[in-house]
C-alpha atoms as one frame of an Amber mdcrd trajectory, in Angstrom:
protein
 -48.579 103.614  81.782 -50.275 106.242  80.135 -52.609 103.627  78.198 -53.859
 102.001  81.443 -55.007 105.243  82.713 -56.676 107.097  79.577 -58.828 105.332
  76.854 -57.769 105.971  73.163 -60.731 107.139  71.074 -61.589 104.996  68.136
 -62.201 106.810  64.859 -65.695 105.528  64.827 -66.162 106.914  68.404 -64.919
 110.493  66.771 -67.656 110.432  64.395 -70.308 109.453  67.004 -69.279 112.458
  69.238 -69.157 114.926  66.072 -72.952 113.745  65.117 -74.045 114.290  68.979
 -72.130 117.589  69.111 -74.030 118.893  65.719 -77.408 117.743  67.125 -76.697
 119.671  70.673 -75.816 123.045  68.723 -78.878 122.856  66.931 -81.001 123.661
  70.125 -78.678 126.235  71.669 -79.308 129.765  72.802 -82.634 129.941  74.496
 -84.679 132.885  76.114 -83.267 131.703  79.585 -79.742 132.349  78.468 -78.115
 135.387  80.107 -74.400 136.448  80.322 -72.262 135.714  83.059 -72.166 138.664
  85.627 -69.022 139.991  87.399 -70.272 138.822  90.955 -71.236 135.425  89.584
 -67.865 134.689  88.616 -66.043 136.209  91.649 -67.854 133.931  93.780 -67.037
 130.906  91.924 -63.278 132.132  92.132 -63.374 132.791  95.461 -65.073 129.400
  96.451 -62.314 127.256  94.672 -60.054 125.037  96.855 -56.652 127.153  97.405
 -53.498 125.256  97.778 -54.389 122.894  94.966 -51.902 121.862  92.191 -52.224
 123.964  89.362 -52.942 122.772  85.766 -50.529 122.578  82.481 -50.744 126.375
  82.534 -49.161 126.618  86.086 -52.164 129.242  87.202 -53.587 128.539  90.628
 -56.884 129.850  91.929 -55.435 132.512  94.014 -53.337 133.764  90.860 -56.503
 133.544  88.738 -58.511 135.552  91.429 -56.008 138.215  91.590 -55.762 138.776
  87.880 -59.711 138.818  87.814 -59.486 141.643  90.230 -57.294 143.669  88.079
 -58.613 142.931  84.752 -62.326 141.800  85.839 -64.219 143.365  82.729 -61.593
 141.520  80.474 -61.721 138.161  81.911 -65.776 138.620  82.339 -65.830 138.989
  78.462 -63.809 135.829  78.000 -66.048 133.701  79.811 -69.282 135.506  78.613
 -67.512 134.790  74.999 -67.158 131.274  75.738 -70.827 131.038  76.622 -72.232
 132.901  73.666 -69.912 131.235  71.242 -70.607 127.671  73.260 -67.075 127.324
  72.847 -64.596 125.586  75.691 -60.896 126.485  75.043 -58.996 123.601  74.084
 -56.302 124.652  76.616 -58.519 124.678  79.416 -59.417 120.949  78.575 -56.046
 119.804  78.745 -54.389 118.043  82.023 -51.761 116.785  83.199 -52.403 113.165
  84.593 -50.025 112.428  87.653 -49.888 108.584  88.825 -50.446 108.849  92.781
 -49.619 105.770  94.852 -52.542 104.055  96.492 -52.185 104.219 100.354 -50.353
 101.315 102.017 -48.736 100.558  98.626 -45.125 100.472  97.815 -43.707 102.157
  94.735 -43.763  99.663  91.803 -43.955  99.318  88.118 -47.442  97.704  88.966
 -50.095 100.028  87.687 -52.713  98.603  89.869 -50.931 100.240  92.964 -51.241
 103.711  91.428 -54.546 105.966  90.991 -54.489 108.926  88.556 -54.904 112.550
  89.117 -55.446 115.066  86.578 -54.329 118.396  87.197 -56.898 120.765  85.305
 -56.421 124.352  84.258 -58.202 126.802  86.827 -59.789 128.617  83.913 -61.414
 125.838  82.630 -62.404 124.568  86.180 -64.097 128.380  86.581 -65.916 127.866
  83.334 -67.460 124.602  84.602 -68.671 125.460  87.852 -70.328 128.595  86.033
 -72.063 125.972  83.944 -72.891 123.964  86.549 -74.229 126.699  88.471 -76.326
 127.582  85.576 -77.611 123.877  84.977 -78.525 123.539  88.758 -80.501 126.862
  88.726 -82.400 125.682  85.326 -83.370 122.087  86.718 -84.338 123.667  90.164
 -86.781 126.274  88.478 -88.043 123.470  86.537 -88.961 121.030  89.330
């Protein structure tokens, strides 16, 4: 069933993506870059949907927010190091793919009756949202 939901990268695609990544790295770190601040991270965490299923590590948005309030300097540094080093932790990219039966369909072995849901680690969701906010602000200013 997994092959139906997730495409498997061919070796030539991997080489192509490596080449793109190396080109991107050449143009990183501009004068517009600034570190994430505590309030920025906290706002993203507070706006996360509560009650959502956690990713592979089992940490929910509520747990991460509680941890953040206790270890705010440490977690702020983690997100800033991701920004500085242009690094997205591998563990935050991993997801659990759960097949969910489509509305009105009966349980079956026919994969067309299901749609996949990816349960992604909350730490990665926060970093994604922080980066999206930066990109949106950058494009808004440059209209």
